N, C-alpha and C positions, 0 to 999 in steps of 0.2 A: 503493500500500500504506500510506501514513502513517495514514489514517483507518480502516483495516481492523481488524476485531475480531481480537484475538490468540487463535487457536483452540488447543485443548488438544493435547497429545501423543496419538498413537494409543494404542490399548489395549496393555497389557502382553502380551507374547508375539508382537507384530507383528514380521515380518521387516523389517529395516532395514539400510541401509549408512550408514557414518559418514565424514565428512571432518574432518580436524584441521589447524588452522593455529596454530602456537605462536610465542610471543615470549618474551623474557626480561624486559625492563623498559621497552619503548616501546610497541609495538603491542599490540592485544588478543590473547589466546589464546582459542580457541573450538573447539567442535565444532558441526558441522551434520549433519543426518540426512535421509535420504529413504527412504520405504517403497518396496517393490518395484513398487508401482503408481503412484508419482510424487508422493506427498505430501511436500513439502520442509518441514522444521521444525527449530526449535531445541530440542534435548532439554532437559528440566528434571530436576533431581536434588535429593536431600536432603529432609528433612522439610518444608521450606518451598517446595519446587518451584522452586528458583532456576534461572535460565537458565544454560546451560553456555557462558558467555562471561565472561572475566575481564579487567577494565580495570586495568592496573597502578596507576593513580592511586588506586584503591580498596583497594590491597593494599600500601601502603608502597613503591610503585615496583618491587615484585618479584612476579612471578607465583607463586602457591602451588602448587608442583608436586605436593605430596601431595594437595591438594584436587582437582586435575585428575585424578590417578590414581584417586581415590575415586569421582569422578563417572563415569569410564569404566567402572570395575568395576560400578557400579550399573546402567549401561546394558546391560552384558552380562548382568546378573542379570534385568533387566526384559524385555528384548527378545531376539528371535533375531537377533543381530548377524551378518550374512553376511560383510561386509568392512569394514575400516577403512583408508582411505587417509590417510597422515600426511605432511605436509610436515616433513622431518627437521631443518631448520635450527635449531640450538641445543637440540634435543630428542632427539638421536640415542640417548643412553643411556636416556632414559625410554621411547622407542618400542621399543628392543630388549627392555626389561623387560616392556613390554606384550605384545610378541610371544611371549615365553616364557610369560607368564601365560595368554594367551588363544589362542595358536596362530599360528605364523608364516604359515600359509595365510590367516589372517584379518587380521592386523595387518601392513600393508605400507607401507614407506617410499615416498613418492610426491612427489619434489621438484617444487615449483611454479615454480622459476626456469628450467626448461628449456623453451625456446620450442617445440621439436618435440613436447613432451608437453602443455604447457598450452594452446597455441593451439587445437588440435583440441577440447580439453575445453571451452574457452570457446565455441567455435562450436557445438558440440553443445548446450550449455546454452541458448544464445541461440535456436537453432532449435527445440528442444523446448519452451521457454517460449513462443515465438511460436505454436507449433502446439497449445498447450493440453495438453501432455503432462506438465507440472509444475504442481502446485497448491501455493500457499504458505500457511503458517500465520498470516501477518500479524505476526510478531515485529517490534516497532518498531526494535530495533537492527539486525536483518537488513535491514529496509527502508531505514534510514539508510545502512548500509554499501553496499548495492546502488546507492543513489542517488549515493553519493560516487565510485564506481568510474569511472575514465576509461581510455580505450584509449591505450596507449603503443606507438607504432609500432616494429616490429622489421624486420630485413632480410627480403626476400622477400614484401613486402606482408602481413606478419603483425603481430600485436600481442599484448601481455599487458595486464593490468589494473594500474593504479597509483593512488596517492593524489594528489588535487589539491594537498594540503599535509599537514603533519605532524599537524594537528588533525582532519582528515577521514579516518577510518579505513575500511578495506575488508575487514578480516580475516574478519568473519562472512560476507560475500558470497563470499569464497574458499572457505569451508568448504562452502557450498551447491553450488558448482561441483564441488568434489572429491568430495562425497558422491554427486552425480549421476553422475559418471564411474565411481565404484566400483559403483554400482547398475547402470549400463549394461554395464560389463565383466562383472559377475556374471551378468547375464541372457545376455550373449553366450557366456559359458562354460557355459551350460546349467543355471543354478540353477532349481530347481523347488520349490514349496511342500512342506513336510512333509506327508505323508499321515497322517491320524489312525490310531492303532493300533486294529486290530480286536480286540474282546473276544469270545472264543469262549465260548458258554454251553452247557454240557453238560446235557442233559435226560435224566432217568432214565426 
């Protein structure tokens, strides 16, 4: 993916699921997204179409929570957001506010530090990627974070993903996995595309 063209976001109104991984002042904070037919992408927001990942080094070592909230609100305005899975660590209050604003059935706390939850999600992502069921937009930061991710062994021959060191981040990669799990769960729950409203024309 490093030399791949960074493709645009899907058209406004597209049904998507989101994954969120937040930090306070060390790791990146980011959203990842996936359409219901498997296009995995980094959402862009604002008048300059800025990618929805925040490096604390670029923000005075503090993630701008209000900016993250504004970006999420724009995504709800632009797209049909089906589900948002959010890793709650250090962002519980924000996520609770997002759930109140956008619906508790859509904004869901989804801890990534639980092996029994995260390991199957990683395996599903790996399998679907291998089978060509996921297409990537070529976001360079996502490509770097996916390349950085290493498997960290856990009991029961399971694993999670970890950083090789503090400078090689994986947060955007995590959002892609979480978004894919949200999409997969939504489909398993019976999500269907909205049907266009029929306009009835009366003829005299």
